[in-house]
N, C-alpha and C positions, 0 to 999 in steps of 0.2 A: 891541626889536620884531624878529620874524622879517619877513625880505623875500619878496616875491612878484613876478613878472612879471604885469602886467595888459596885458591883449591887447586894442584897441579893433575895431570893424567898422564899415563903412560902412551896414549896414542890419541891422535885426533876421534877414533871413532869413541873411545870411551869418554871425550869430552863432551862431544854432541850426545852420547847416550845420556850422559848425565845431566846435559840440559834440558833434554826431552823430559826427564823424570822430575825435574826442579819445576819446570813450568806446568807440566801434568798436576803436582801436586801442591803447586802454590808459592813454592819455597824463594824469597825474595833472594835476587841477585841476577848475574848475568854473565855471559861469557866474555871474555877480555884476552888481547895479546897477551903473553907471557913478560910479567915484568923482567926488566934485564937485570935486576938485582937477584933472580930466583933462577934455577937451572933447573930443568925438567926434559924430559924426551919428548914432550908435546910442546908447540908454540900456543896452545890456548889453554886458559884456565878459568874457573869459574871464581867470580869476586859476589860476595856478599858481607851482610853487618855480621858481626861475632854472635850477636843475639840469634841468629836464623842458625846457628851450627846444629843445635838437638834435632831441629827439623831436616835438614840436609842429612844429618846421620841417619835418620829413621827413613827417609825418602829413599836413600840409596840402598840401606840395608833391606828393606822391602823388597827390591827388585834387584837384589842381588848383583850390583853393579861393579864394576872393577874396582880395586883399591887406586888409594890416590894419597896426596899429602897436603897439610894444611899449611899455610905460612899467616903472618900478620903482614900489613902492609908495609912494615919496616924491614920485610926480608925475613925474620926472625923465625924458625922452624918451629911449628907446634907440637902436631903430631901426624902419624900415618893413622889413615882408614883402611881398616882391613876386611872385606866382606866374602 
């Protein structure tokens, strides 16, 4: 099974803002419904290939986007992004 990173957000606004930034900067990935094995305040998440994490991090840091949390598709917590 192919692995992805799943990025969660505190609000729908934050998820939509991150999607806009990622699309504008060409970060691979897309908005998905929050997987049932991951719990977050928002029901949306950003799914991307693991190798896109540095590009995602740089894009959201440049835009001073809201913080978020990263998980692997197996539900394992990886880290928190703080901007």
